[in-house]
C-alpha angles and dihedrals in degrees: 000000000000093000089066099039093101094049093045091050090062098048112139127198138193129199121236111229117254118257115265115268121259115275113267087231089070112083109245093218097045093110096030094113092049091050091048092050091047090051093052092048090051092050094050090047092053091046092054093046089052093048090051090047093050090050091050092049091051092051094044091053094049104033103020129251098271094046094052118093131203089243089058094049092050091048092050090051091048096242137110124265090249089058090056090054093049087065105030136027094211142002093261090059089058089069091066103044099155105046096094092053093042091054090053090051092048090051089050088056090055095047094049098044116136117250095242095054118102110243094237090056089051090052090050091053088048096055088049086074086069092053090048088055093054095040093052090069107022098168092055093043093053091049092047090050091054091047094050090053088058102043118058093200092058091046090055090050091052092049089052088052091054092050090058091059092046091053092049093050092042092055090047095050092045090052089058100052115120105224090201098048101077138036096225125113107278086223086073091064095088091050093049093047094048092048092050093046090048090050092056093047092046093050089051094047091048091055092042094053093047088049092049093048087054088055094253094304126137139046097299093175092059091047089051093051090051091051094048091049088060090049091048092050092045101043108016112042096080094090101118097337128056121227091243090072095057121097120220114274092010131106115249115267111241123241133217138192134194123212132160093353092304118116114208120187129177123193139167114257089239095050112119115258093236091056091053092049094048092050090051092049092048091051093050092049090054093059 
């Protein structure tokens, strides 16, 4: 969205402080059995969802999507019809058995992000949980991709899944804006957060589709990192320095400001150390 490139280049973020640690007076293992039981239940649930999904994929491949019924999917998986509906609301949902759990894992990445990490980098790590889901079972992922290209209902379900990730990342980015860091109308923050989150998801999906079209071949992680680097340069390097000051093929030069005897400097992690030091020295001389 070129019309918003300048605004996005000057997005600023702040980190919320982590929650206080649990009191040492509370036994650390007091809820260990409950957590273990919950972990086993979650694993069993995911295993059943995958078995139902595998049965559905087999039937869709042999009979076709429209001709396959929920009863047939349940029978192929060796369970009752009611068991199917405990896990999925419809047969199209059975094509995407892992998205609910993957969304939870992505949210966990956001919640556990280190304080020094740029929020866009955190979001990029979060969306990688989706790629891990597809890469864990490439044959099924490729077959599912081909099927969703043929069935409009499944394509719509896939789009709905993508929207859930975008909403999660938009809320996260919006929660890390610094309302005092830029002069733009604060009403623009939801727009900026949504566009940035959409850029991360779009970059991920572009790489994912290319990987699926190649039958799951290639170094998808390296491709993802390249795509995210483009998003980071486009939407996240405006902390301190605008993109217009960067030269082609060169890391952005950091910027610094001095106010009330406090020096604040922000730099990219790949900025040369001598550039960082020079910026600090210049800022101190301007006091």
